[in-house]
N, C-alpha and C positions, 0 to 999 in steps of 0.2 A: 230739608236739611239731608245731605248725603247719609248713608249709613256708614259709609267706609271712615268717614271724620269721627263718628262716634266710636267705632271700635279701635282706632289708630292706638291711642294710649292701652289699650290691652292686648295687644299682641306679643308684647315680651311673655308675659306670663301666661298667656294661652300655647304659647311654641314651648314654652319651658316646659308647662306642665305634662303635655303630649311626649317631649322626650322622656320626662321622667316616668311615665306610665309605660311608653314603648320601648324605651331605649334606644337604640341606634335608627335614624331615619333621614330620608334622601328630603330634598326640597319641595319635589311635585308631591311626595308621600304624605308630606306635610299640610301642603294645601288641600288634596283630597279628603283627608280626614276631618278637617277643620269643617268643609263644606257639608261633609256626610253627617257629623255631629251635630250640626245645626240645621240640618235638612234646608241647606242651600242658602241660610240666611246671611253666613259671613264667606264671602268669597275671599282670601288672600291672594293680592297680586304679586308676580316675582318682584315686582319694582317695591313692595313692601316688605318680602320676606327677606329677599337675600342681603339686602344693606341691614337689616336687623341681624340675621345670622350673623355676618360679618364682623358686626360690633360686638355681638357675645361672644363671638370668636376671640377679637383683640382683647376684651377684658377676662379671657380666659376662661368664662363659663361653660363653653362648649370648645369642645375637640371635634377634629373632622379627620377621615381616613378617605381614602378613595379606593374604589375597585372598579377593576374592569369587568362590565356586566355586556355579554355580546361585543358588538364592536367599538361602544363607548366606555368613557369613566363616568361614574356615579360618584358624587361626594356625600359622604353620611357624616350626619352632625349626632353627637352624643354629649350628653350633661358631663363636665368634669365632677370631684367631688365638691370644689367650692359651689359648683353650679347647681348641685343639689342641694345644699344648703341655700342659695339664692333664690331657688324655685319656693322653698316653704314661705321664706318672706315676701317675694312676689306676689305668691297665691293668698296670702294673708292680706296684704296689702289690698289685693284685689276685692276681697270680700268686704272688706271694710268700705272701699268705693261703693259698690254694689247697695251696702247698707244705707250708706248716707244718700245715694240714688233712690231709694225707695222711700227715705223721707220725703223726697221731693215730688217724687210722682205720686204717691200714696199717702199722701199727709194723715188723711183720718186712720187707715187701717195701721199706719206705722205707732202712730200716739197711743193705740188700745191695748 
């Protein structure tokens, strides 16, 4: 089984948590931080990241601002006020999901 299919449903809370903890971030920075924090286990592709960021922007969970860095434009993402609230909800849902997986993966240790 490909790891990417396991991570797919967890990307939204991961990205939102990074934005909550780090404030303003740009796409490549997000991918590199995830890679660093997971010791290379999770590599978010541009094909997964940017559609999700655009969806979050449409839902007014993140807002963007562009800045000229050298000779190129860089787009930064920041959580909105509603996005900060939504992040807490998403993280709680992810924690509950991880606990449920623990019951399946380690049934004996989960029962005790």
